[in-house]
VOTITI-246003 format. One record per residue (C-alpha): residue number from 1; y negated, z negated, x. Coordinates in Angstrom, 1 decimal, padded with zeros to 4 digits. Layout:
N
+-----+--------+--------+--------+
|   i |     py |     pz |     px |
+-----+--------+--------+--------+
| NUM |      Y |      Z |      X |
...
+-----+--------+--------+--------+
This chain:
150
+-----+--------+--------+--------+
|   i |     py |     pz |     px |
+-----+--------+--------+--------+
|   1 | -026.0 | -001.8 |  001.4 |
|   2 | -023.4 | -004.5 |  001.1 |
|   3 | -020.7 | -005.1 |  003.6 |
|   4 | -017.2 | -005.6 |  002.1 |
|   5 | -015.0 | -007.9 |  004.2 |
|   6 | -011.7 | -006.4 |  005.1 |
|   7 | -012.3 | -002.8 |  004.1 |
|   8 | -013.7 | -001.5 |  007.3 |
|   9 | -010.4 | -000.3 |  008.9 |
|  10 | -007.8 |  002.4 |  008.2 |
|  11 | -005.7 |  002.0 |  005.1 |
|  12 | -003.4 |  005.0 |  005.8 |
|  13 | -002.1 |  005.7 |  009.3 |
|  14 | -000.1 |  008.8 |  010.3 |
|  15 |  002.2 |  008.6 |  013.3 |
|  16 |  003.8 |  011.6 |  015.0 |
|  17 |  007.4 |  010.8 |  016.1 |
|  18 |  009.6 |  013.0 |  018.2 |
|  19 |  012.1 |  010.5 |  019.6 |
|  20 |  010.3 |  010.1 |  023.0 |
|  21 |  009.3 |  006.8 |  024.6 |
|  22 |  005.6 |  007.6 |  024.1 |
|  23 |  006.1 |  008.3 |  020.4 |
|  24 |  008.0 |  005.0 |  020.0 |
|  25 |  005.1 |  003.2 |  021.6 |
|  26 |  002.7 |  005.1 |  019.2 |
|  27 |  004.9 |  003.8 |  016.3 |
|  28 |  004.7 |  000.2 |  017.6 |
|  29 |  000.9 |  000.5 |  018.1 |
|  30 |  000.4 |  001.9 |  014.5 |
|  31 |  002.7 | -000.8 |  013.0 |
|  32 |  000.6 | -003.5 |  014.7 |
|  33 | -002.6 | -001.9 |  013.5 |
|  34 | -001.2 | -001.5 |  010.0 |
|  35 | -000.1 | -005.2 |  009.9 |
|  36 | -003.6 | -006.4 |  011.0 |
|  37 | -005.4 | -004.0 |  008.6 |
|  38 | -002.9 | -004.3 |  005.7 |
|  39 | -002.5 | -000.5 |  005.9 |
|  40 |  000.3 |  001.9 |  005.1 |
|  41 |  002.0 |  003.9 |  007.9 |
|  42 |  003.5 |  007.3 |  007.5 |
|  43 |  005.9 |  008.4 |  010.3 |
|  44 |  006.3 |  012.2 |  010.6 |
|  45 |  009.1 |  013.8 |  012.5 |
|  46 |  008.7 |  017.6 |  012.8 |
|  47 |  011.8 |  019.7 |  013.6 |
|  48 |  011.3 |  023.2 |  015.0 |
|  49 |  012.2 |  026.0 |  012.6 |
|  50 |  015.7 |  027.2 |  013.0 |
|  51 |  015.9 |  030.7 |  011.6 |
|  52 |  019.1 |  032.1 |  010.3 |
|  53 |  017.6 |  035.5 |  009.5 |
|  54 |  016.7 |  036.2 |  013.2 |
|  55 |  020.2 |  035.3 |  014.4 |
|  56 |  022.2 |  038.1 |  015.9 |
|  57 |  025.6 |  038.0 |  014.5 |
|  58 |  027.8 |  035.3 |  012.9 |
|  59 |  028.1 |  033.2 |  016.0 |
|  60 |  024.3 |  032.9 |  016.3 |
|  61 |  024.1 |  032.0 |  012.6 |
|  62 |  026.7 |  029.3 |  013.1 |
|  63 |  024.8 |  027.9 |  016.1 |
|  64 |  021.5 |  027.9 |  014.1 |
|  65 |  023.3 |  026.1 |  011.2 |
|  66 |  024.7 |  023.5 |  013.6 |
|  67 |  021.3 |  023.0 |  015.3 |
|  68 |  019.7 |  022.5 |  011.9 |
|  69 |  022.3 |  019.9 |  011.0 |
|  70 |  021.6 |  018.1 |  014.3 |
|  71 |  017.9 |  017.8 |  013.4 |
|  72 |  018.8 |  016.5 |  010.0 |
|  73 |  021.0 |  013.9 |  011.6 |
|  74 |  018.3 |  012.8 |  014.0 |
|  75 |  015.8 |  012.6 |  011.1 |
|  76 |  018.2 |  010.5 |  009.0 |
|  77 |  018.9 |  008.1 |  011.9 |
|  78 |  015.1 |  007.7 |  012.4 |
|  79 |  014.7 |  007.1 |  008.6 |
|  80 |  017.2 |  004.3 |  008.7 |
|  81 |  015.8 |  002.7 |  011.9 |
|  82 |  012.2 |  002.9 |  010.5 |
|  83 |  013.3 |  001.3 |  007.2 |
|  84 |  014.9 | -001.7 |  008.9 |
|  85 |  011.9 | -002.0 |  011.3 |
|  86 |  009.5 | -001.9 |  008.3 |
|  87 |  011.4 | -004.7 |  006.6 |
|  88 |  011.5 | -006.7 |  009.8 |
|  89 |  007.7 | -006.6 |  010.4 |
|  90 |  006.6 | -006.5 |  006.8 |
|  91 |  004.6 | -003.2 |  006.9 |
|  92 |  004.9 | -000.4 |  004.4 |
|  93 |  006.2 |  002.6 |  006.3 |
|  94 |  007.1 |  006.0 |  004.8 |
|  95 |  009.1 |  008.6 |  006.7 |
|  96 |  008.6 |  012.3 |  006.4 |
|  97 |  010.8 |  015.0 |  007.9 |
|  98 |  009.1 |  018.3 |  008.1 |
|  99 |  010.1 |  021.7 |  009.6 |
| 100 |  007.7 |  023.9 |  011.7 |
| 101 |  005.0 |  023.6 |  014.2 |
| 102 |  004.2 |  019.9 |  015.0 |
| 103 |  000.4 |  020.4 |  015.0 |
| 104 |  000.4 |  022.4 |  011.7 |
| 105 |  002.7 |  020.0 |  009.9 |
| 106 |  001.0 |  016.8 |  011.2 |
| 107 | -002.4 |  018.2 |  010.2 |
| 108 | -001.1 |  019.2 |  006.7 |
| 109 |  000.6 |  015.9 |  006.0 |
| 110 | -002.4 |  013.9 |  007.3 |
| 111 | -004.6 |  015.8 |  004.9 |
| 112 | -002.1 |  015.4 |  002.1 |
| 113 | -001.8 |  011.6 |  002.4 |
| 114 | -005.5 |  011.3 |  003.2 |
| 115 | -004.9 |  009.6 |  006.5 |
| 116 | -007.7 |  007.5 |  007.9 |
| 117 | -006.2 |  007.6 |  011.4 |
| 118 | -003.6 |  009.6 |  013.4 |
| 119 | -001.6 |  008.0 |  016.2 |
| 120 |  000.5 |  010.1 |  018.7 |
| 121 |  002.2 |  009.5 |  022.0 |
| 122 |  000.9 |  011.2 |  025.1 |
| 123 |  002.8 |  014.2 |  026.2 |
| 124 |  004.9 |  013.9 |  029.3 |
| 125 |  005.2 |  017.6 |  029.8 |
| 126 |  003.4 |  019.0 |  032.8 |
| 127 |  002.6 |  022.4 |  031.2 |
| 128 |  000.4 |  020.7 |  028.6 |
| 129 | -002.3 |  020.4 |  031.3 |
| 130 | -002.8 |  024.2 |  031.0 |
| 131 | -001.9 |  024.9 |  027.4 |
| 132 | -003.1 |  021.7 |  025.7 |
| 133 | -001.0 |  019.0 |  024.2 |
| 134 | -000.5 |  018.1 |  020.6 |
| 135 | -002.9 |  015.2 |  021.0 |
| 136 | -005.7 |  017.4 |  022.3 |
| 137 | -005.2 |  019.9 |  019.5 |
| 138 | -005.4 |  017.0 |  016.9 |
| 139 | -008.5 |  015.6 |  018.5 |
| 140 | -010.1 |  019.1 |  018.4 |
| 141 | -009.3 |  019.4 |  014.7 |
| 142 | -011.9 |  016.6 |  014.3 |
| 143 | -010.6 |  015.5 |  010.9 |
| 144 | -009.6 |  011.9 |  011.7 |
| 145 | -009.8 |  009.4 |  014.6 |
| 146 | -006.8 |  010.2 |  016.9 |
| 147 | -005.3 |  007.5 |  019.1 |
| 148 | -003.2 |  008.7 |  022.0 |
| 149 | -000.8 |  006.1 |  023.2 |
| 150 |  000.5 |  006.4 |  026.8 |
+-----+--------+--------+--------+
């Protein structure tokens, strides 16, 4: 067996982003790792599904449409900030905006891009002690190394 210098680290890193301080720190961590390893980063923002079909009446449908547009605006703002950040630090960063359950979508996209590592921020919600956080669920999926950034 022959060791190849420089090929022992991740080449594709997925980062979960939700706009929180911990997810921002996760992004910084992943960007630093990617810069050192010459890897590519994929930042994934998952918006919750906003269903128009389950709305009761026109007012609820309008509220769902407005909510969906708000998530689209948040995602577009993230996309622009990430693009300028990528240029600034010289790391290739892709941005993906998905809709649905964060665990399901992060897992699907990590498999799709063949991620070597997943980085997420630690949950600040107290209820996750009992139900389980996204990070714990990703670790239990046991498909890739998962780094949880506090």
